[in-house]
C-alpha positions as CSV (number, residue, x, y, z in Angstrom):
1,M,2.2,1.7,-19.1
2,T,-0.1,-0.4,-17.0
3,Q,-1.0,0.8,-13.6
4,F,-0.9,-1.5,-10.3
5,I,-2.1,-1.1,-7.2
6,I,0.0,-2.3,-3.8
7,T,-2.2,-2.8,-1.1
8,Y,-0.6,-2.6,2.6
9,L,-1.8,-5.2,5.1
10,G,-1.1,-5.4,8.7
11,G,2.4,-4.6,9.7
12,N,3.7,-3.7,13.3
13,K,3.7,-0.1,14.6
14,P,7.2,1.0,15.5
15,A,8.2,0.6,19.2
16,T,9.9,4.1,19.3
17,P,10.0,7.4,17.6
18,E,13.6,6.7,16.4
19,E,12.3,3.2,15.0
20,G,9.5,5.1,13.3
21,R,11.6,7.6,11.7
22,A,14.0,5.0,10.4
23,H,11.2,3.0,8.7
24,F,9.9,6.1,7.2
25,A,13.4,7.0,5.9
26,K,13.7,3.8,4.2
27,Y,10.2,4.0,2.8
28,M,10.9,7.3,1.3
29,L,14.0,6.3,-0.2
30,W,12.2,3.1,-1.9
31,I,9.6,5.6,-3.3
32,K,12.4,7.8,-4.5
33,D,14.0,5.1,-6.3
34,L,10.9,4.2,-8.0
35,D,11.0,7.8,-9.6
36,E,8.6,8.1,-12.3
37,A,7.0,4.8,-12.0
38,V,5.1,6.2,-8.9
39,V,1.5,7.5,-9.7
40,S,0.2,7.8,-6.3
41,A,2.8,7.3,-3.5
42,M,1.4,7.5,0.0
43,N,-2.3,6.6,0.7
44,P,-2.8,5.5,4.2
45,L,-6.4,4.6,5.6
46,K,-7.8,5.4,8.9
47,D,-11.3,5.4,10.3
48,T,-12.8,2.6,8.2
49,H,-16.6,2.0,8.4
50,Q,-18.1,-1.2,6.8
51,I,-21.5,-0.7,5.4
52,S,-23.6,-3.9,5.0
53,P,-26.3,-4.8,2.4
54,D,-28.9,-4.0,5.0
55,G,-27.5,-0.5,5.4
56,S,-26.0,-1.1,8.9
57,V,-22.7,0.6,9.6
58,T,-20.0,-0.9,11.8
59,K,-16.9,1.5,12.6
60,D,-13.6,0.0,12.8
61,A,-14.7,-3.2,11.1
62,G,-11.3,-4.8,11.5
63,T,-9.8,-4.5,7.9
64,K,-6.3,-5.6,7.7
65,M,-5.8,-2.9,4.6
66,S,-3.7,0.0,6.1
67,G,-3.3,1.6,2.8
68,F,-2.1,1.5,-0.9
69,T,0.5,2.9,-3.5
70,I,-0.2,3.1,-7.3
71,I,2.6,2.5,-9.6
72,E,3.3,1.7,-13.3
73,A,5.0,-1.2,-14.7
74,E,5.5,-3.1,-17.9
75,S,4.1,-6.2,-16.3
76,I,2.7,-7.9,-13.4
77,E,5.9,-9.5,-12.8
78,A,7.7,-6.1,-13.2
79,A,5.1,-4.8,-10.5
80,V,5.7,-7.8,-8.2
81,A,9.7,-7.3,-8.4
82,I,9.2,-3.6,-7.4
83,T,6.8,-4.6,-4.4
84,K,9.2,-7.2,-3.2
85,A,11.6,-4.3,-2.3
86,C,9.1,-2.4,-0.3
87,P,10.2,-1.7,3.2
88,F,6.6,-2.4,4.8
89,L,7.7,-5.9,4.5
90,D,10.3,-5.3,7.2
91,I,7.8,-4.4,9.7
92,G,5.7,-7.5,9.5
93,G,3.3,-6.3,6.8
94,S,2.1,-8.2,3.8
95,L,1.5,-6.8,0.4
96,E,-0.8,-7.5,-2.3
97,V,-0.1,-6.1,-5.9
98,S,-2.9,-6.1,-8.6
99,E,-3.3,-4.7,-11.9
100,L,-5.9,-1.7,-12.0
101,V,-8.4,-2.4,-14.9
102,Q,-9.4,0.7,-16.8
103,M,-12.9,0.7,-17.3
104,P,-14.5,2.6,-20.3
105,G,-16.3,5.9,-20.0
């Protein structure tokens, strides 16, 4: 099967701890429902540094990417259908899904 990466962009932080727990529960149910299609479920990102061609480093460079999930699916259409059900969309986030290209070696 082909692997796809779902990239999480933006999203609103929960207003209360209860809201956060409710969202996390929905997310965990979505992951559980994906069963063996999940290769790597939760990969949040933090402390992003951008390195420029001149070697300069910018902390907290303003990336919108907040994390990613890797899944397996039969096709990009199947991966898109899986992605459309992700609860991250419920908190105002956007998602991108891309095929992972296997490089030789």
